[in-house]
Backbone and ligand atoms as CSV (ligand in chain L), in Angstrom:
chain,resi,resn,atom,element,x,y,z
A,1,MET,N,N,-1.310,-21.167,-10.918
A,1,MET,CA,C,-0.206,-20.245,-11.099
A,1,MET,C,C,0.839,-20.329,-10.163
A,2,ASP,N,N,2.101,-20.556,-10.472
A,2,ASP,CA,C,3.255,-20.716,-9.562
A,2,ASP,C,C,3.500,-19.377,-8.890
A,3,GLU,N,N,3.409,-19.476,-7.538
A,3,GLU,CA,C,3.540,-18.248,-6.746
A,3,GLU,C,C,4.867,-17.723,-6.651
A,4,ASN,N,N,5.870,-18.521,-7.016
A,4,ASN,CA,C,7.273,-18.151,-6.979
A,4,ASN,C,C,7.661,-17.288,-8.142
A,5,LEU,N,N,6.850,-17.207,-9.117
A,5,LEU,CA,C,7.176,-16.433,-10.366
A,5,LEU,C,C,7.297,-14.972,-9.948
A,6,GLU,N,N,8.289,-14.257,-10.546
A,6,GLU,CA,C,8.491,-12.877,-10.199
A,6,GLU,C,C,7.433,-11.977,-10.965
A,7,THR,N,N,6.889,-11.074,-10.170
A,7,THR,CA,C,6.036,-10.052,-10.767
A,7,THR,C,C,6.888,-8.949,-11.353
A,8,VAL,N,N,6.397,-8.333,-12.359
A,8,VAL,CA,C,7.126,-7.215,-12.920
A,8,VAL,C,C,6.426,-5.909,-12.704
A,9,GLU,N,N,7.127,-4.764,-12.676
A,9,GLU,CA,C,6.553,-3.551,-12.369
A,9,GLU,C,C,6.014,-3.009,-13.624
A,10,ILE,N,N,4.762,-2.409,-13.525
A,10,ILE,CA,C,4.149,-1.803,-14.676
A,10,ILE,C,C,4.398,-0.211,-14.532
A,11,ILE,N,N,4.873,0.368,-15.650
A,11,ILE,CA,C,5.074,1.790,-15.649
A,11,ILE,C,C,4.048,2.364,-16.494
A,12,PRO,N,N,3.028,3.092,-15.985
A,12,PRO,CA,C,1.942,3.631,-16.706
A,12,PRO,C,C,2.541,4.780,-17.544
A,13,SER,N,N,1.798,4.819,-18.785
A,13,SER,CA,C,2.348,5.830,-19.642
A,13,SER,C,C,1.174,6.732,-20.010
A,14,GLN,N,N,1.527,7.964,-20.163
A,14,GLN,CA,C,0.395,8.959,-20.499
A,14,GLN,C,C,-0.306,8.645,-21.853
A,15,ARG,N,N,0.442,8.020,-22.703
A,15,ARG,CA,C,-0.072,7.910,-24.006
A,15,ARG,C,C,-0.768,6.428,-24.156
A,16,GLY,N,N,-0.782,5.772,-22.983
A,16,GLY,CA,C,-1.468,4.420,-23.055
A,16,GLY,C,C,-0.480,3.299,-23.509
A,17,ASN,N,N,0.741,3.578,-23.814
A,17,ASN,CA,C,1.633,2.405,-24.108
A,17,ASN,C,C,2.337,2.023,-22.873
A,18,ASP,N,N,1.664,1.277,-22.120
A,18,ASP,CA,C,2.347,0.782,-21.001
A,18,ASP,C,C,3.681,-0.003,-21.136
A,19,LYS,N,N,4.500,0.297,-20.148
A,19,LYS,CA,C,5.820,-0.341,-20.175
A,19,LYS,C,C,5.957,-1.159,-18.993
A,20,ILE,N,N,6.814,-2.115,-19.039
A,20,ILE,CA,C,7.158,-2.873,-17.795
A,20,ILE,C,C,8.599,-2.635,-17.478
A,21,LYS,N,N,8.901,-2.970,-16.293
A,21,LYS,CA,C,10.323,-2.854,-15.834
A,21,LYS,C,C,10.833,-4.226,-15.287
A,22,VAL,N,N,11.714,-4.699,-15.988
A,22,VAL,CA,C,12.287,-5.927,-15.629
A,22,VAL,C,C,13.747,-5.854,-15.362
A,23,TYR,N,N,14.142,-6.153,-14.179
A,23,TYR,CA,C,15.667,-5.954,-13.695
A,23,TYR,C,C,16.161,-4.653,-14.227
A,24,GLY,N,N,15.462,-3.583,-14.132
A,24,GLY,CA,C,15.870,-2.248,-14.500
A,24,GLY,C,C,15.796,-1.919,-15.885
A,25,TYR,N,N,15.329,-2.872,-16.673
A,25,TYR,CA,C,15.168,-2.515,-18.188
A,25,TYR,C,C,13.771,-2.240,-18.468
A,26,LEU,N,N,13.488,-1.241,-19.286
A,26,LEU,CA,C,12.173,-0.895,-19.667
A,26,LEU,C,C,11.777,-1.590,-20.975
A,27,LEU,N,N,10.596,-2.234,-21.094
A,27,LEU,CA,C,10.207,-2.861,-22.234
A,27,LEU,C,C,8.810,-2.370,-22.652
A,28,VAL,N,N,8.476,-2.374,-23.948
A,28,VAL,CA,C,7.208,-1.944,-24.483
A,28,VAL,C,C,6.467,-3.098,-24.945
A,29,LYS,N,N,5.219,-2.991,-24.838
A,29,LYS,CA,C,4.213,-4.162,-25.195
A,29,LYS,C,C,4.327,-4.230,-26.774
A,30,GLU,N,N,4.522,-5.419,-27.219
A,30,GLU,CA,C,4.571,-5.706,-28.561
A,30,GLU,C,C,3.272,-6.434,-29.081
A,31,ARG,N,N,2.959,-7.534,-28.436
A,31,ARG,CA,C,1.761,-8.208,-28.787
A,31,ARG,C,C,1.199,-9.035,-27.672
A,32,VAL,N,N,-0.103,-9.340,-27.726
A,32,VAL,CA,C,-0.752,-10.052,-26.618
A,32,VAL,C,C,-1.523,-11.296,-27.203
A,33,LEU,N,N,-1.333,-12.475,-26.660
A,33,LEU,CA,C,-2.031,-13.566,-27.095
A,33,LEU,C,C,-2.648,-14.149,-25.834
A,34,LYS,N,N,-4.048,-13.957,-25.719
A,34,LYS,CA,C,-4.791,-14.413,-24.642
A,34,LYS,C,C,-4.171,-13.640,-23.329
A,35,ASN,N,N,-3.641,-14.319,-22.389
A,35,ASN,CA,C,-3.077,-13.697,-21.257
A,35,ASN,C,C,-1.490,-13.705,-21.296
A,36,THR,N,N,-0.922,-13.924,-22.458
A,36,THR,CA,C,0.433,-13.927,-22.616
A,36,THR,C,C,0.851,-12.668,-23.229
A,37,TYR,N,N,1.869,-11.873,-22.611
A,37,TYR,CA,C,2.138,-10.623,-23.158
A,37,TYR,C,C,3.611,-10.707,-23.644
A,38,TYR,N,N,3.875,-10.177,-24.809
A,38,TYR,CA,C,5.268,-10.178,-25.434
A,38,TYR,C,C,5.757,-8.810,-25.396
A,39,TRP,N,N,6.915,-8.507,-24.792
A,39,TRP,CA,C,7.496,-7.304,-24.568
A,39,TRP,C,C,8.857,-7.159,-25.315
A,40,CYS,N,N,9.144,-6.045,-25.982
A,40,CYS,CA,C,10.363,-5.771,-26.482
A,40,CYS,C,C,11.033,-4.603,-25.932
A,41,CYS,N,N,12.443,-4.518,-25.906
A,41,CYS,CA,C,13.155,-3.422,-25.369
A,41,CYS,C,C,12.797,-2.152,-25.977
A,42,GLU,N,N,12.727,-1.117,-25.040
A,42,GLU,CA,C,12.322,0.205,-25.660
A,42,GLU,C,C,13.518,0.777,-26.483
A,43,LYS,N,N,14.666,0.133,-26.429
A,43,LYS,CA,C,15.765,0.518,-27.068
A,43,LYS,C,C,15.974,-0.257,-28.413
A,44,ARG,N,N,14.948,-1.055,-28.709
A,44,ARG,CA,C,15.064,-1.940,-29.916
A,44,ARG,C,C,15.444,-1.306,-31.191
A,45,LYS,N,N,14.838,-0.059,-31.398
A,45,LYS,CA,C,15.132,0.624,-32.568
A,45,LYS,C,C,16.394,1.501,-32.463
A,46,SER,N,N,16.502,2.207,-31.435
A,46,SER,CA,C,17.629,3.112,-31.192
A,46,SER,C,C,18.917,2.481,-31.022
A,47,ASP,N,N,18.964,1.367,-30.267
A,47,ASP,CA,C,20.258,0.624,-29.950
A,47,ASP,C,C,20.288,-0.754,-30.668
A,48,LYS,N,N,19.221,-1.083,-31.374
A,48,LYS,CA,C,19.084,-2.440,-31.965
A,48,LYS,C,C,19.279,-3.515,-30.909
A,49,CYS,N,N,18.653,-3.303,-29.811
A,49,CYS,CA,C,18.611,-4.243,-28.716
A,49,CYS,C,C,17.678,-5.344,-28.897
A,50,LYS,N,N,18.120,-6.635,-28.662
A,50,LYS,CA,C,17.151,-7.746,-29.002
A,50,LYS,C,C,16.562,-8.184,-27.550
A,51,GLY,N,N,16.732,-7.307,-26.459
A,51,GLY,CA,C,16.200,-7.759,-25.251
A,51,GLY,C,C,14.594,-7.872,-25.342
A,52,ARG,N,N,14.054,-9.106,-24.826
A,52,ARG,CA,C,12.651,-9.219,-24.792
A,52,ARG,C,C,12.223,-9.903,-23.487
A,53,ALA,N,N,10.887,-9.845,-23.295
A,53,ALA,CA,C,10.439,-10.470,-22.082
A,53,ALA,C,C,9.011,-11.039,-22.433
A,54,ILE,N,N,8.592,-12.114,-21.787
A,54,ILE,CA,C,7.345,-12.689,-21.888
A,54,ILE,C,C,6.652,-12.683,-20.455
A,55,THR,N,N,5.500,-12.147,-20.404
A,55,THR,CA,C,4.857,-12.353,-19.086
A,55,THR,C,C,3.454,-12.834,-19.246
A,56,ILE,N,N,2.964,-13.494,-18.119
A,56,ILE,CA,C,1.490,-13.918,-18.071
A,56,ILE,C,C,0.835,-13.052,-17.308
A,57,PHE,N,N,-0.247,-12.526,-17.767
A,57,PHE,CA,C,-1.162,-11.636,-16.942
A,57,PHE,C,C,-2.177,-12.399,-16.145
A,58,TYR,N,N,-2.111,-12.296,-14.830
A,58,TYR,CA,C,-2.914,-13.029,-14.037
A,58,TYR,C,C,-3.294,-12.301,-12.784
A,59,ASP,N,N,-4.658,-12.114,-12.578
A,59,ASP,CA,C,-5.165,-11.575,-11.326
A,59,ASP,C,C,-4.590,-10.172,-11.067
A,60,GLY,N,N,-4.426,-9.472,-12.111
A,60,GLY,CA,C,-3.990,-8.047,-12.057
A,60,GLY,C,C,-2.474,-7.865,-12.028
A,61,SER,N,N,-1.730,-8.840,-12.154
A,61,SER,CA,C,-0.325,-8.697,-12.199
A,61,SER,C,C,0.295,-9.377,-13.418
A,62,HIS,N,N,1.448,-8.884,-13.756
A,62,HIS,CA,C,2.282,-9.648,-14.846
A,62,HIS,C,C,3.261,-10.385,-14.085
A,63,TYR,N,N,3.291,-11.771,-14.532
A,63,TYR,CA,C,4.384,-12.541,-14.032
A,63,TYR,C,C,5.354,-12.856,-15.085
A,64,LEU,N,N,6.626,-12.769,-14.765
A,64,LEU,CA,C,7.657,-12.910,-15.666
A,64,LEU,C,C,7.831,-14.366,-16.018
A,65,GLN,N,N,7.759,-14.680,-17.335
A,65,GLN,CA,C,8.095,-16.072,-17.785
A,65,GLN,C,C,9.521,-16.219,-18.320
A,66,LYS,N,N,9.840,-15.208,-19.159
A,66,LYS,CA,C,11.091,-15.339,-19.843
A,66,LYS,C,C,11.776,-13.953,-20.005
A,67,HIS,N,N,12.972,-13.812,-19.849
A,67,HIS,CA,C,13.741,-12.605,-20.189
A,67,HIS,C,C,15.073,-12.809,-20.784
A,68,SER,N,N,15.291,-12.082,-21.840
A,68,SER,CA,C,16.452,-12.329,-22.572
A,68,SER,C,C,17.356,-11.094,-22.339
A,69,LYS,N,N,18.704,-11.305,-22.498
A,69,LYS,CA,C,19.677,-10.359,-22.292
A,69,LYS,C,C,19.689,-9.010,-23.185
A,70,HIS,N,N,20.004,-7.971,-22.579
A,70,HIS,CA,C,20.148,-6.716,-23.309
A,70,HIS,C,C,21.605,-6.428,-23.722
A,71,ILE,N,N,21.754,-5.539,-24.644
A,71,ILE,CA,C,23.202,-5.192,-25.059
A,71,ILE,C,C,23.612,-4.022,-24.380
A,72,HIS,N,N,22.811,-3.367,-23.493
A,72,HIS,CA,C,23.205,-2.132,-22.768
A,72,HIS,C,C,22.866,-2.254,-21.264
A,73,ALA,N,N,23.251,-1.144,-20.608
A,73,ALA,CA,C,23.108,-1.178,-19.239
A,73,ALA,C,C,21.559,-0.961,-18.796
A,74,PRO,N,N,21.120,-1.312,-17.717
A,74,PRO,CA,C,19.675,-1.050,-17.290
A,74,PRO,C,C,19.376,0.448,-17.364
A,75,GLN,N,N,18.199,0.826,-17.678
A,75,GLN,CA,C,17.777,2.255,-17.676
A,75,GLN,C,C,16.843,2.381,-16.428
A,76,ALA,N,N,17.374,2.354,-15.309
A,76,ALA,CA,C,16.499,2.417,-14.166
A,76,ALA,C,C,15.741,3.680,-13.897
A,77,SER,N,N,16.432,4.761,-14.392
A,77,SER,CA,C,15.912,5.981,-13.856
A,77,SER,C,C,14.612,6.521,-14.402
A,78,SER,N,N,14.313,6.297,-15.587
A,78,SER,CA,C,13.059,7.040,-16.080
A,78,SER,C,C,11.819,6.565,-15.409
A,79,GLY,N,N,11.791,5.263,-15.137
A,79,GLY,CA,C,10.640,4.800,-14.319
A,79,GLY,C,C,10.627,5.364,-12.947
A,80,ASN,N,N,11.875,5.357,-12.303
A,80,ASN,CA,C,11.982,5.918,-11.034
A,80,ASN,C,C,11.620,7.435,-10.846
A,81,VAL,N,N,11.906,8.154,-11.948
A,81,VAL,CA,C,11.675,9.598,-11.878
A,81,VAL,C,C,10.137,9.715,-11.879
A,82,ALA,N,N,9.449,9.014,-12.845
A,82,ALA,CA,C,8.066,9.106,-12.928
A,82,ALA,C,C,7.433,8.663,-11.569
A,83,LYS,N,N,7.963,7.760,-10.927
A,83,LYS,CA,C,7.369,7.194,-9.546
A,83,LYS,C,C,7.555,8.338,-8.579
A,84,ALA,N,N,8.782,8.868,-8.622
A,84,ALA,CA,C,9.017,9.928,-7.529
A,84,ALA,C,C,8.055,11.139,-7.708
A,85,ILE,N,N,7.821,11.514,-8.988
A,85,ILE,CA,C,6.927,12.678,-9.254
A,85,ILE,C,C,5.500,12.287,-8.749
A,86,ALA,N,N,5.091,11.061,-9.016
A,86,ALA,CA,C,3.855,10.619,-8.606
A,86,ALA,C,C,3.685,10.762,-7.192
A,87,CYS,N,N,4.743,10.259,-6.446
A,87,CYS,CA,C,4.761,10.292,-5.032
A,87,CYS,C,C,4.555,11.692,-4.395
A,88,ILE,N,N,5.368,12.556,-5.013
A,88,ILE,CA,C,5.364,13.998,-4.696
A,88,ILE,C,C,4.029,14.594,-4.898
A,89,LYS,N,N,3.266,14.315,-6.006
A,89,LYS,CA,C,1.946,14.787,-6.312
A,89,LYS,C,C,0.977,14.186,-5.223
A,90,GLN,N,N,1.098,12.938,-4.972
A,90,GLN,CA,C,0.161,12.297,-4.037
A,90,GLN,C,C,0.343,13.025,-2.596
A,91,GLN,N,N,1.580,13.295,-2.142
A,91,GLN,CA,C,1.719,13.907,-0.828
A,91,GLN,C,C,1.251,15.347,-0.916
A,92,ALA,N,N,1.347,15.976,-2.136
A,92,ALA,CA,C,0.811,17.290,-2.195
A,92,ALA,C,C,-0.641,17.402,-1.938
A,93,LEU,N,N,-1.314,16.285,-2.415
A,93,LEU,CA,C,-2.887,16.267,-2.107
A,93,LEU,C,C,-3.205,15.664,-0.737
A,94,GLU,N,N,-2.352,14.810,-0.281
A,94,GLU,CA,C,-2.823,14.040,1.003
A,94,GLU,C,C,-2.345,14.725,2.240
A,95,THR,N,N,-1.209,15.588,2.133
A,95,THR,CA,C,-0.675,16.164,3.375
A,95,THR,C,C,-0.813,17.553,3.331
A,96,ARG,N,N,-0.548,18.278,4.348
A,96,ARG,CA,C,-0.536,19.721,4.427
A,96,ARG,C,C,0.941,20.111,4.699
A,97,ASP,N,N,1.934,19.306,4.379
A,97,ASP,CA,C,3.331,19.599,4.553
A,97,ASP,C,C,3.767,20.731,3.568
A,98,GLN,N,N,4.694,21.348,3.945
A,98,GLN,CA,C,5.358,22.478,3.024
A,98,GLN,C,C,5.869,21.821,1.927
A,99,PRO,N,N,5.734,22.432,0.688
A,99,PRO,CA,C,6.312,21.877,-0.632
A,99,PRO,C,C,7.804,21.486,-0.401
A,100,MET,N,N,8.611,22.258,0.185
A,100,MET,CA,C,9.999,21.937,0.322
A,100,MET,C,C,10.205,20.653,1.130
A,101,GLN,N,N,9.346,20.434,2.204
A,101,GLN,CA,C,9.417,19.198,2.950
A,101,GLN,C,C,9.095,18.014,2.129
A,102,ILE,N,N,8.015,18.134,1.367
A,102,ILE,CA,C,7.593,17.005,0.487
A,102,ILE,C,C,8.721,16.619,-0.516
A,103,ILE,N,N,9.334,17.753,-1.127
A,103,ILE,CA,C,10.349,17.499,-2.087
A,103,ILE,C,C,11.637,16.787,-1.512
A,104,GLN,N,N,11.983,17.349,-0.421
A,104,GLN,CA,C,13.123,16.878,0.365
A,104,GLN,C,C,12.983,15.423,0.772
A,105,SER,N,N,11.742,15.093,1.352
A,105,SER,CA,C,11.531,13.753,1.831
A,105,SER,C,C,11.569,12.701,0.703
A,106,ASN,N,N,11.179,13.199,-0.513
A,106,ASN,CA,C,11.188,12.235,-1.719
A,106,ASN,C,C,12.591,12.135,-2.159
A,107,ILE,N,N,13.275,13.267,-2.281
A,107,ILE,CA,C,14.657,13.156,-2.866
A,107,ILE,C,C,15.601,12.282,-2.015
A,108,ILE,N,N,15.447,12.287,-0.770
A,108,ILE,CA,C,16.318,11.383,-0.029
A,108,ILE,C,C,16.091,9.832,-0.291
A,109,ASN,N,N,14.863,9.707,-0.671
A,109,ASN,CA,C,14.412,8.234,-0.939
A,109,ASN,C,C,14.864,7.713,-2.251
A,110,VAL,N,N,15.371,8.556,-3.265
A,110,VAL,CA,C,15.665,8.007,-4.613
A,110,VAL,C,C,17.239,8.060,-4.764
A,111,SER,N,N,17.639,7.354,-5.671
A,111,SER,CA,C,19.033,7.290,-5.932
A,111,SER,C,C,19.581,8.573,-6.479
A,112,GLU,N,N,20.830,8.790,-6.456
A,112,GLU,CA,C,21.531,10.016,-6.901
A,112,GLU,C,C,21.113,10.121,-8.314
A,113,GLU,N,N,21.160,9.069,-9.116
A,113,GLU,CA,C,20.820,9.116,-10.596
A,113,GLU,C,C,19.498,9.697,-10.787
A,114,THR,N,N,18.575,9.152,-10.084
A,114,THR,CA,C,17.092,9.523,-10.246
A,114,THR,C,C,16.949,10.928,-9.890
A,115,ALA,N,N,17.584,11.281,-8.726
A,115,ALA,CA,C,17.346,12.708,-8.249
A,115,ALA,C,C,17.920,13.684,-9.301
A,116,SER,N,N,19.022,13.351,-9.958
A,116,SER,CA,C,19.616,14.241,-10.923
A,116,SER,C,C,18.705,14.338,-12.212
A,117,ASN,N,N,17.780,13.351,-12.454
A,117,ASN,CA,C,16.907,13.515,-13.535
A,117,ASN,C,C,15.532,14.040,-13.109
A,118,LEU,N,N,15.294,14.451,-11.941
A,118,LEU,CA,C,14.135,15.064,-11.556
A,118,LEU,C,C,14.118,16.567,-11.998
A,119,PRO,N,N,12.921,17.162,-12.108
A,119,PRO,CA,C,12.781,18.615,-12.401
A,119,PRO,C,C,13.402,19.279,-11.230
A,120,SER,N,N,13.812,20.558,-11.468
A,120,SER,CA,C,14.520,21.278,-10.398
A,120,SER,C,C,13.494,21.486,-9.275
A,121,GLN,N,N,14.029,21.755,-8.026
A,121,GLN,CA,C,13.268,21.913,-6.820
A,121,GLN,C,C,12.135,23.009,-6.919
A,122,ASN,N,N,12.662,24.039,-7.688
A,122,ASN,CA,C,11.711,25.213,-7.934
A,122,ASN,C,C,10.600,24.763,-8.807
A,123,ALA,N,N,10.830,23.972,-9.849
A,123,ALA,CA,C,9.833,23.477,-10.691
A,123,ALA,C,C,8.916,22.581,-9.947
A,124,LEU,N,N,9.478,21.683,-9.085
A,124,LEU,CA,C,8.586,20.846,-8.201
A,124,LEU,C,C,7.663,21.618,-7.302
A,125,ARG,N,N,8.235,22.651,-6.757
A,125,ARG,CA,C,7.533,23.537,-5.827
A,125,ARG,C,C,6.324,24.054,-6.594
A,126,MET,N,N,6.430,24.654,-7.696
A,126,MET,CA,C,5.503,25.153,-8.505
A,126,MET,C,C,4.474,24.144,-8.849
A,127,LYS,N,N,4.819,22.860,-9.107
A,127,LYS,CA,C,3.947,21.778,-9.377
A,127,LYS,C,C,3.045,21.535,-8.201
A,128,ILE,N,N,3.628,21.388,-7.074
A,128,ILE,CA,C,2.895,21.125,-5.741
A,128,ILE,C,C,1.912,22.257,-5.510
A,129,LYS,N,N,2.244,23.488,-5.749
A,129,LYS,CA,C,1.309,24.616,-5.534
A,129,LYS,C,C,0.117,24.509,-6.467
A,130,ARG,N,N,0.509,24.171,-7.788
A,130,ARG,CA,C,-0.510,24.197,-8.722
A,130,ARG,C,C,-1.562,23.002,-8.379
A,131,ILE,N,N,-0.978,21.836,-8.070
A,131,ILE,CA,C,-1.873,20.710,-7.764
A,131,ILE,C,C,-2.829,21.050,-6.573
A,132,ARG,N,N,-2.308,21.756,-5.516
A,132,ARG,CA,C,-3.071,22.012,-4.337
A,132,ARG,C,C,-4.152,23.132,-4.698
A,133,ARG,N,N,-3.750,24.136,-5.635
A,133,ARG,CA,C,-4.666,25.144,-5.988
A,133,ARG,C,C,-5.885,24.476,-6.776
A,134,THR,N,N,-5.568,23.620,-7.635
A,134,THR,CA,C,-6.661,23.146,-8.518
A,134,THR,C,C,-7.447,22.052,-7.891
A,135,GLU,N,N,-6.773,21.191,-7.011
A,135,GLU,CA,C,-7.491,19.956,-6.578
A,135,GLU,C,C,-8.070,20.007,-5.110
A,136,ILE,N,N,-7.593,20.897,-4.268
A,136,ILE,CA,C,-8.048,20.855,-2.886
A,136,ILE,C,C,-9.130,21.913,-2.700
A,137,PRO,N,N,-10.313,21.460,-2.335
A,137,PRO,CA,C,-11.473,22.406,-2.140
A,137,PRO,C,C,-11.050,23.304,-0.891
A,138,PRO,N,N,-11.497,24.478,-0.810
A,138,PRO,CA,C,-11.232,25.371,0.244
A,138,PRO,C,C,-11.732,24.741,1.590
A,139,GLN,N,N,-10.796,24.938,2.658
A,139,GLN,CA,C,-11.221,24.426,3.961
A,139,GLN,C,C,-12.523,25.051,4.492
A,140,PRO,N,N,-13.453,24.144,4.920
A,140,PRO,CA,C,-14.686,24.730,5.437
A,140,PRO,C,C,-14.388,25.449,6.822
A,141,LYS,N,N,-14.986,26.602,6.986
A,141,LYS,CA,C,-14.746,27.393,8.284
A,141,LYS,C,C,-15.714,26.810,9.333
A,142,THR,N,N,-15.076,26.438,10.437
A,142,THR,CA,C,-15.908,25.837,11.471
A,142,THR,C,C,-16.080,26.770,12.622
L,1,ZN,ZN,ZN,17.529,-3.474,-24.324
């Protein structure tokens, strides 16, 4: 396997239809032949975009083989929004930081566009509280 090949980012989906992000474009899996994956643009139907990508799956990563042009601008934010929320959830579980602190520290790390697509700070704060209530066992008294 050529180590210079670019790996692509996998965006996990709740419905099991994993997507990949290539140069800011999101593509959905179309078919798989052995370890070769064929992807088509998520806007194939809505925008009649013919953007496609082919990746080789090797050792846990997708390596980009081919990528064709899209007819629209990259859709960077939806993947970034999911990633920012995942980060916030993780920090909610792994740290004892105040919810506002967690939210602020994540918002400064994302682009303005991504930040504008995130749920409101109030909604994020509720999310953090809910995660902590359900997943953190009570502190043992020593
Ligand atoms: Zn496209």
